[in-house]
C-alpha positions in Angstrom: 64.9 -24.6 8.8 67.1 -27.7 8.3 66.4 -28.8 11.8 62.6 -28.4 11.4 62.7 -30.3 8.1 64.7 -33.1 9.7 62.3 -33.3 12.7 59.4 -33.4 10.3 60.8 -36.4 8.5 61.6 -38.4 11.7 58.0 -39.4 12.5 57.4 -40.5 8.9 60.6 -42.5 8.9 59.7 -44.1 12.3 56.2 -45.0 11.0 57.8 -46.3 7.8 60.0 -48.6 9.9 56.9 -50.0 11.7 55.1 -50.5 8.4 58.1 -52.3 6.9 58.3 -54.5 10.0 54.6 -55.4 9.7 54.8 -56.1 5.9 57.9 -58.3 6.4 56.1 -60.4 9.0 52.7 -60.8 7.4 51.7 -64.0 9.2 52.7 -62.6 12.6 50.9 -59.3 11.7 47.7 -61.2 10.8 47.8 -63.0 14.1 48.4 -59.7 15.9 45.4 -58.2 14.3 43.2 -61.2 15.0 44.4 -61.2 18.7 43.5 -57.5 19.0 40.1 -58.3 17.6 39.7 -61.1 20.1 40.6 -58.8 22.9 38.1 -56.2 21.6 35.2 -58.8 21.2 36.0 -60.4 24.6 35.9 -57.0 26.4 32.6 -56.2 24.8 31.2 -59.5 26.0 32.5 -59.2 29.6 31.3 -55.5 29.6 28.1 -55.6 27.6 28.0 -51.9 26.8 26.0 -52.6 23.6 23.4 -54.8 25.3 23.1 -58.4 26.3 22.0 -59.6 22.8 25.0 -58.1 21.2 27.3 -59.5 23.9 26.4 -63.0 22.9 27.4 -62.3 19.3 30.7 -60.8 20.5 31.3 -64.0 22.5 31.1 -66.1 19.3 33.2 -63.6 17.4 35.9 -63.7 20.1 36.1 -67.5 19.9 36.1 -67.6 16.1 38.9 -65.0 16.0 40.8 -67.1 18.6 40.2 -70.2 16.4 41.6 -68.3 13.4 44.7 -67.2 15.4 45.3 -70.7 16.7 45.0 -72.1 13.2 47.5 -69.6 11.8 49.9 -70.3 14.7 49.6 -74.0 14.2 50.3 -73.5 10.5 53.4 -71.5 11.5 54.6 -74.1 13.9 53.8 -77.1 11.5 53.8 -75.6 8.0 53.8 -79.0 6.1 50.5 -80.7 6.7 50.5 -84.5 6.5 47.6 -86.9 6.9 49.3 -89.2 9.3 49.2 -90.2 12.9 52.7 -88.9 13.5 51.7 -85.4 12.3 48.5 -85.5 14.4 50.5 -86.5 17.5 52.9 -83.7 16.9 50.0 -81.2 16.4 48.4 -82.2 19.6 51.5 -81.2 21.5 51.1 -77.6 20.3 49.2 -75.1 22.5 47.7 -73.5 19.4 46.0 -76.9 18.6 44.7 -77.0 22.2 43.1 -73.6 21.9 41.8 -74.3 18.4 39.9 -77.2 20.0 38.9 -75.0 23.0 37.3 -72.5 20.6 35.4 -75.2 18.8 34.1 -76.6 22.1 32.6 -73.3 23.3 31.8 -71.4 20.1 28.3 -72.8 19.8 27.5 -73.3 23.5 25.7 -71.1 25.9 27.9 -68.0 26.6 29.9 -68.6 29.8 32.0 -65.7 31.1 34.5 -68.0 32.6 35.3 -69.6 29.2 36.2 -66.3 27.6 39.0 -65.3 30.1 41.7 -67.7 28.8 41.0 -66.5 25.3 41.1 -62.9 26.4 44.2 -63.1 28.5 46.3 -65.2 26.1 45.4 -62.8 23.2 46.3 -59.9 25.4 49.7 -61.3 26.4 50.6 -62.3 22.8 49.3 -59.0 21.3 51.3 -57.0 23.9 54.5 -58.9 23.0 54.1 -58.2 19.3 53.0 -54.6 20.0 56.4 -54.0 21.7 58.2 -55.3 18.6 56.1 -52.9 16.5 57.0 -50.0 18.8 60.7 -50.9 18.7 60.6 -51.0 14.9 59.0 -47.5 14.9 61.3 -45.9 17.5 63.0 -47.0 20.6 61.3 -44.2 22.6 57.9 -44.1 21.0 54.7 -44.0 23.0 56.2 -44.3 26.5 52.8 -44.5 28.2 51.8 -47.5 26.1 55.2 -49.1 26.7 54.6 -48.8 30.5 51.3 -50.6 30.2 52.9 -53.4 28.1 55.8 -53.7 30.6 53.3 -54.2 33.5 51.6 -56.9 31.5 55.0 -58.6 30.9 55.9 -58.3 34.6 52.6 -60.0 35.7 52.8 -62.7 33.0 53.4 -65.5 35.4 50.4 -64.5 37.6 48.2 -64.3 34.4 49.3 -67.8 33.3 48.5 -69.2 36.7 45.1 -67.6 36.6 44.5 -69.1 33.1 45.5 -72.5 34.3 43.1 -72.3 37.3 40.4 -71.1 35.0 40.9 -74.0 32.7 40.5 -76.5 35.6 37.4 -74.8 37.1 35.7 -74.9 33.7 35.5 -78.7 34.0 32.8 -78.8 36.7 31.2 -75.8 34.9 30.7 -77.9 31.8 29.0 -80.6 33.9 26.8 -78.1 35.5 25.8 -76.7 32.1 24.9 -80.2 31.0 22.5 -80.8 33.9 21.0 -77.3 33.6 20.2 -77.9 29.9 22.7 -75.3 28.6 25.4 -77.7 27.4 25.6 -80.8 25.2 26.3 -84.4 26.4 29.6 -84.5 24.6 31.0 -81.2 25.9 32.3 -82.4 29.3 34.0 -85.4 27.6 35.6 -83.3 24.9 36.7 -80.7 27.4 38.2 -83.4 29.6 40.3 -84.4 26.6 41.3 -80.7 26.3 42.5 -80.7 29.9 44.6 -83.8 29.4 46.3 -82.0 26.4 46.9 -78.9 28.6 48.5 -81.1 31.3 51.2 -82.1 28.7 51.7 -78.5 27.6 55.3 -77.6 26.9 54.7 -73.8 27.0 52.6 -73.3 30.1 53.9 -75.4 33.0 51.3 -74.0 35.4 48.7 -76.2 33.8 50.2 -79.1 35.8 
């Protein structure tokens, strides 16, 4: 009877540990939720199960969610905003600032499948990392099937980062093609070129070089 009572309390205690972890890291939890939402919207755009019209709206939602995540991450990295050139130069070194700009470049453009892959994969990698922390806070042996999936993602992280870097490069001629096909704006290739120069100086993803 005592053993069954103890076993009945363990799941609640484990769940309580995860909840405490999430509440203690509210900003990280907010980014985790927004990244999961980005993955969800990106998947429904790539696989238009609800129709092509809905897929276009999921494209915008994914980029807006990514912009929110990037803004939160930038605030976490640079909490004290200053209206100065030094602060702007420091912000432009952050990957979160790069992908905030990236989201703003494509959010109102014609939906391009290639442009959603970096957003999807970065969100998936970061969400997987934080999900492992949540599982560890819950229990060291909880949900082994999910842990195996997360471990495979972690193992292939370098290949995913290389794919993202190649995708970023191939998007440059795609923006030029969109311009001549009437699906892009005149400024988009020039702004995206600026994005590429920022990615070249990235301190977190060396594969961009």
